[in-house]
N, C-alpha and C positions, 0 to 999 in steps of 0.2 A: 504493500500500500504505499503510494507516494505521499509526500507531506510537503507543502509550500511553507518554508520557514521565513518568508517575508512578510508575512502579516500575523496579527495576534501578539499577545504577550511575548517578548523576547525570552525571558527567563523560563516561562511555562513550555514554550516551544522547545527550548535547548534541553531542559530536564526531561520532556517527554521523549524527545530524540535520544538523549542520554541514557535513559534507564535501560532499554534493550541493549545498548552498547555496554553499558557496566556488567550486565548478567553475561553478556557474550565474552567480556574480557575476563570476567571471574572464571566463566568455564574454559577460557583459553589458558589462564593460569593452572586450573585444575588439570587440564589437558597436560601441561608440562610437569605438574606436581604429580600427576600419576606415575609418569616415567620414571621421575626421581625417587618417589617413596617406593616403588616396586623394584628398581635397580637396587637402592640401598638396602631394602629388606630381604630380597631374594638373592642378590649376587654380592652384598657386602659394601663396607666403607670405601674399599680401593676401586671398585667398580663405580660407586656413587661420584668419588673424587674425579674419575676418569670422564664421565659424562659432563660433570660440572666444570672440568677444565676446558671444555670445548664451547663454553657459553658465549664468550667475548667472540670466538672465531664464528660461532653460528650467527651471532648478531652481526657481524662484519658482511657475511654474504647474504643470508635470508633477511637481515634488516634492510639491505639494499633493494631486494625484492620487495619487501612490504612497503618501503618508501616510493618506489617507482609506482607501485600499483595504486597507493593512496594518491600520488600526485597525478596519475593518468586520469583518476576519476573527477578531479577539481574542474577542469573545463567543461565537463558534462554538468555538474553543479551550477556552474555559471550561466550556461545555456538553458537549464531548466529555470533558474531564477528569472531569466530574461524572457521566458514563455516561448522560446523558439524550439519546438519538440523536432523539427527536420533537422537542426544542427545537434540536437542531442543524439539522434540516431546516426548522423554521419560521424560524430565523434566516436560514439560507440563502436561503430565498424572498424575504425583505426586501431582501436585496442586490441582486436584479435591479432593484427599483424605484429603490432608492438609486443604483445605478449610472448608470441612465438619466437620473435628475435631475441628477445632479453632472456627468456628461459632458456634457450640454447648457449647464450653467452655466458650466464651466470653458472650454468653447469659446467662448462667447459672450463672456466676460469677457476672455479672452485675446486674441482677435482685435480687439476694439475698443481695448484699450490697448496693443497691440504698438508702434506708431509713437511714442505718448507715452513710454513707458519707455526705448526705444532713444534717443531724444533726451534725456531727463533724465540717462541715464547718460553722455551725452558720447560716443557711438560716433563715433570718427573719421570724417570726410567720405568719406575714399577707400574705405571698407569699409561704409559704412552701407547702401547699396542691397542688396549681396548678403547682409548680416546680415538685413536686413528680409525679403527673399523667402525665406531659408532658414527663420526661426523662424516665420513666418506659415504656412507649410504644415505644419510640425511641429504647430502649435497647431490647426489645422483637423482634424487626425488624432488628437487628444487622447482621443477615444472608443475608439480601439484600445489605447492605453496603459491606459485603465480596465479594459477588458475583459480584456486579459492579466493584469493585477495583480489584479484581483478574483478570477479563476478559479483563478490559481496560489496566492492566498493563502488561499482556502478548503482547497485540498488540504494546504498547509502546516499550516493549523491542525489537521488530522486526524493530523498527524505525518507526512505524505508530501512530503518534499522532493526526491525523485528525479524524478517524473513531470514536473513543470514544468521541470526541468533538460533533459529530452530535447526538448521543445518549444522551449525557448530556444536550445539548440545549433542546431536546424533554422532558427530565425529568424535566428541570425548567419550562418548559411551563405546563406539567402536574401537577406539584407541585403547581403553582400559582392559576390554575383552581380549584384544590381540595381544596387548602385553602380557597378561596371564597365560594366554596360549603359547606363545613363543618362548618366554622366558622360564615359567614354571612347568609347563607341560613338555614343550619340545627341547628345553634346555639350550636355546640358541645364544644365551649370553646377552651382552650389550648389543649385539647386531639385532636381537628381537625388538628390542625398544626403538631402533631406528627403523626398522620395517614397520612396525606399528604406527609410528608417527607419520611415515610418508603414505601409508595405504588409507590411513583415517583422513589426513588432508585431501586425498585425491578424491575420496568418496564424497566429501563436503562440497568439494568444487564442482564434481560433475552434477550433483543434486542441485546446486545453485544454479549452473547454467541451464539445466532442463526447466527449472522453475522460471527464468527469465523467458525462455523461449515460449513457455505454455501460458504464462500468467502475466506478462507485462506488455500489453499491445504497443506502448509507445516504443519500445525496444525491437519490435519486429522489422528487421532490416531487409530492404531490397539488395539487388545486386550492385545498384549505384553506390548504396551505403557502404557496402564490403569492398568495393574497388579501392586499392591502394592510392592515398592521396598524400603526397609528400608534404605539402604545405600544412595540412592537418596534423600529421605525424610530428612535424618539428614543432607546432605549437604545444602539443600534448607532451611530447617528450621534453621540451623546454621548461615545463613545470614539474614532470615526473622524476627526470633523472637528476636535477638538483636535490630534490626531496631524498632519493636514494642514496646520494653521496653523503648528503647530511648524516644519515643514518650510518653509513660506513665510516665517516670520518669520526663520528662519535665513538663508533665501535673500536677504531684503531687506538685511541685513547683508553679505552677498556681493555684492548689486549697488551697494551703497555703495563698497565697496573696488573692485569692478570699474570703477565711475565715476572713481575716484581713478586706477586704472590707466590707463584710457582717456586721462586727462588728460596721461600721460607718454608717449604716442605709440604708434605701431603696434608699433615694435619690443618696447616693454614687454608690450603685449598679446599679442604672439606669445609671449614667454618665459613669461608666466604662464599661457596656454592650453597650452602644451606641458608645463610643469612640472605643471600640474593634471591632464593625462592620466596622466602617470607616478604622481603621487601617488594617484590614484583606484585605478590597477592594484595598487599595493603595499598600500595600506590595505584592498583587498577582504577578506582574511582577518578583518581586525578588524570590519569591517562585517558579515560573515557570521556571526560569533560573536554580534554583537548581535541580528540577525535571529533566529537561534536562541533566544535567551534569551526573546524575546516569547512564542514558542509554548510554550517550557518553563515559563516563569513563570504563563502563562495557564492551562495544563493542571493545574499543581499548585495553583494558587489556587482552581480548580474543585473539586480533591480535599482541599482545605483542609491542605495539607502545607507550612507556612512553613519548618520546619526544613530540609526538602528544596531549598526555594527558595534559603535562604542557603548551603547546601553548594554547590549548582550555580554560583551567582553567585561565590563565593570562589574555587572550582576554576578556572572558566573565565578569571577574572582573571589568576590567576596564569600560566596557559598563554599568555594574550594578551601579557603583559609579556615573556615569553621571546621571543615572535614580533618584538616591536617592536625588539629590539637587531639581530636579523638585517636588519628592513625599513631601519633607519638606515644600516647598513652598505651596502646595495644603493643608497640614495639617494645616498649619498656618492661610491660607486666607480663605479657604473654608470648613475645617473639621467641625467645629461646626455647620455651615448651613446645611451641609448633614446630620449630625446626628439629626437635628430637625425633619427629616421625620420620625424617630422612635418614637418620643416624643411629641405627640400632646398636645400642652397646658404646656409644660415643663417651670419651671421657669428659670430666668436668672443664678441663682445660678448653677444649673445642666449644663447648656451650657458653663458656664465659666470653670468648671471643665473638661468637655469635651475638651475643647479648650487647656487647660493645659496639659491634658494627651496626646492629639495628638501631641503638639509640642514637648513635651520631647521625645516621641517615634520617631518623625521624625528626630530630630537631631541625634538620633543614628542608622539610618538606613543603613549607611555603615557597621556597625558592624553586623546587621542581614543579609546583603548581604554576607558577609564572611561565617557565619554560614551556609546558604543555599548552597553556592557553594562548599565549602570545605567538609562540612559533606555529602552532597549527592555524591561528587565525591569518598570520601573514601568508602563509602557504595557500590558504583557502582563497585569499584575495589575489592569488598569482604571483607573490613576491618569494617564491621559493628559493631563488638563487641568493637574495638577501638573507633569508632565514637560514641557508646553510652556514652563514658565518658564525651562527651559534654554535654549530657543530664544531668548527675550528676552534671556536674559544673553549669549548669543553676539551678538546684534543690537547691544547696548550696547557690547560690546568692539570691534566692527567698526566701529561708528560712530566711536568714539574714535579709531581708527587712521586711518580714511579722511580725517575731517575735521581731525583734531588732529596727525598725524604725517607723512602721506604728503607733504605740501606742503613739508614741512621737511627730511625725511630721503629723500625719493625711493623708490626701489625697495627699500631696506632696510627700510622701514617696512611695505610691502606683504607681505614675508617673515615679519613678526611677527603680521600680522593673525590668522591662524588659530591660532597658539599661545596668543594673548592671549584669543581667544574660548573656546578650550578650557578655559582656567584659571577663566574666569568661570562656565561651565556646571558644571564639575566640583564646584566649591564648593556650588552649589545642588543638585546631583543627589545627592551623597552624604549630605547633610543630609536631603533628602526621603525617601530610600531608608530611612534609619534611622528617622525619624519615622513614616512609613507602615506598615512592618513591625511596630513597636512597637503602633501603633493597631490593626492587625488581631489582634494577638496578644490584647490586652485585650478586644477585642469578641467574639472568638471564646470566650475563656476565660468571659466574662460569659454568653454564650449557653449554653455547656456546663453551667454552674453553674444557670442558670435551668431547662433541661431536667431537671437532676437533681433540683432542688427540687420540680419538678411531678411527677416519677415518684415521688418520696418521698411526696408528699401522697396520690396516688392509691393507693399501696400502704397507706397508713395508714387510708384510707376503706374499703379493700377489707377 
């Protein structure tokens, strides 16, 4: 069901759109947690650390895929906001070609560089083989990730955040069932977790695509809509590729920190892996608000309603800050308890490091909320190249921590990596948001004046 976000109460529209996103995001986290819990419980701490050590590398490659898919859907949201259904179909048609091209490129590059990156990041020798086998299979299935995120991204661009949720819930259920089948029944080890992830993503993607074909008349494309159009491809790629690069640049910084963590030993890797799982779960509402803002700002840019964009951004920021207080309390009192589900038999030292990691991150959640809201808002308005600078800022901060502080302060410095990166990114994002909105305001005012002058000249001639 499509939803026009250019009318009605901004906050109500955003929250109504955000609710299914949040549920979907939580299920996505459970999707990841299922792998982690089952790997840790069935295969042990070393296998859990092996899968966890690939997290940054996974984010580098599949984060790029997620970024480009999100970016590719933004021009569709803008056309939908402008009320141009023909252009919605034409742009959607080009996504098929772009999806095929980038799926092939992502798979090829990832498979070729997996071994090199794992060695560069100093993956501990005792977990290297399992880490390699797991992530290699996940990368071979990158096209499944692209398929689901492209098809669900198109639906969200049209204001439908509910339908992708149902397919994601189904995928999570399939993933858990396949985890148990492969690892416990068939004894496939970490490879089974990877197979389960790829297959469940593929099932969700195909189901979403079939739904679009059968149930969304606006997206029933003609042969002309599907004909390759380089001009439209460049427009879509011009927004999507910088978004993908922003994810990957952020991931490079995370890989630097992961490399430093790997140098601290398997116990430190396990603590960060478990802490990151809890952090991702707790931060899911903040991320969902950000994703909602991309569609909201994209549609309202198409409708040329800048004041409505400002009102929505300000309102959702206040709501997010309120959630941050509750998230910090959860991390402090319950975070390490939740992390123990991943670490069967973990010693007290690991759990203490998890608690420290979650407390430092939780304290800085308002900074993270700003990143999600303003970065996605800028990207929704088409400024994905500018927003990519936030990823570069995060990279610089994480590099400073990884190379300058971890060797001296150990795990304490690791806990400071995310907050430092969020501070660097926020300074840039808040500045860019203010500058770009003022630029749009001036440009649209000038265009309106030009149209008025032209109309006046026509009346005088008449």
